[in-house]
N, C-alpha and C positions, 0 to 999 in steps of 0.2 A: 704248649699244652695247659702249662700253669697259669699263664695269662689268660687263656679264655676261661678256664674255670674262676678265676678271680673276679674277672669281667662278669660272669653271669651272678657270682655271689653277690658282688657289688650292687648290679643293678637290681638285684631282688630286693633289696633293702631301700634301694633311693627310687625315685621315681621316673626312672629311666625305663626304655623300652626293652622286653624280653623277645627270645625266639618264640614266636607262637606255637611251633610244633612241640616244644619241649614243655611250654606250659599247659597244653590240651594233655599230652601224656602224663604228666604229673597230677593233674586234676582227675583224669581216669583212673590211674592207679589209687588215688586217695580213696574213690568212691568204690571201687573194684574189692580193695582190702579191708576197709571198714564195713561196707554195705556185706561184703561176703562174710566176714566173721559174722554178722548179726544173722544173715541167712541162714548159715550152717547150724548156728547154736539154735534158731528156730526150728528149722529141718530136723533136728536131732531130739529135742525136745517133743516134737509132733509126733515124728514117726518111732522113734525107738521109746522115749520115757513116757509117751501119750499122758504128756503134763497138760496139756491144754483140751482135753476132752470134757464136753462135747462143744466147745466153744473154739474150734479149729479155724472155722470158716470167717469169725469174728477177727480172730489174732492175724490171720492172714489177710484179711481184707482192710485190716489197720496197717499192716506193713509193708505191703507189697505197692500201694501208691506213693509210700514215703521214700521209695529206692529206685524202682523201676523206670518212671518217665525220665528222670533225671540222667541214669545210667543208658536209656534207650537214644535221649539226644546226643551224649556224648560219643556212644560208639557209632549214631549216623553220621557225626560230623567227621569222625575219623575215617570212615569208609567213603565219604564223599571227597575228603582231601587225599586218600590214597587215590582213587579213581583221575581225579583232576590231577595229580602228579603223574599218573599212567601216560594221560593225555599230553600233558606238556612238557615231558621229561626233556626233549630235546631242547628246549628253551632254557637258557639259562639265566635266573632272575634270582635277585636278592632275598633272602629268607624273609618271611612275612613275620611282622613285629606286633607284639601285643603291649598293651598297656599293663605296666609293671604294678600300677595302682590297682586296676580291676582285677588282676590277677591273684594280688595278695589277699585282695577283699574275698574274693571268691573261695579262694583256698582256705582261708580261716573260717569263714562263716561255712563251708561244706565240712570241715574238721570237727567244728563246735557241734554241729547238726547231727552228723555221723556220729560223734561221740556220745550225744545225747540217745540217740535211736540205740546205740548198741549197749550204753549203761543201763537203759530200761530194761532191754532184755536181760542184761547179766543180773540187775537188781531183781527182777522178778525171780530168778532163781533162789534167792534166799529171803525173799518177802514172803509173809503170810496172804498178801493181796494177791488176786490173780493179775493176769498180763492186762487185761481190759480194763479194769480197776485203776491201773497205773497209767494207762494211756489217755484214759478221759481226763483226768486232771491236766494232762500235758497237751492236749490236742490244740488249743489256740496257740501255745507256744511254737509247737512244731510247724503248725501249718503256717504261722506268722514266718518263721525262719525259712521253710521251704519257699514261700513266696519271693522271699528277698534274694533267695539262691538263685531262682529261676530268673527274675531281673538281672542279676548280675552276670550270669551265664548267658544271657540272650546278648546282653551289652557287650561282654568280652567276645563271643564266638561272632558276632557280626561286625565288628570294629574293621576297619580297612585302614 
């Protein structure tokens, strides 16, 4: 068991291939945890604290496109993988491997991006500026990172 863990840890830092299934799940957990924390904070501040009134539509219109498309892609891929696995369960195949480099880039850039989104939500709590004033200054940066993440995830998920 320890050899298997050491192999996965070593291959994560080197350029070796990694088990695709585990990589997909790690990426999904990162997006669910950090994106979910930002979602819950925004939900609390919208419903309970009424912090964004009367700009709730603008705040949610900014937030949802930054998180939901990527989560939908990841969940869709996982559902398709589960269906494919159920159809071919009788066949014994070697595990599908992922590029360690693509995974590390996608994971690192996703962590940076989600950390930025979460930090904007958290900073707004103590800032005198409203949420929309903060996000307007970051729009080009967040959009650029989101585009890079989409390209990396596309390359990562379609790798054979």
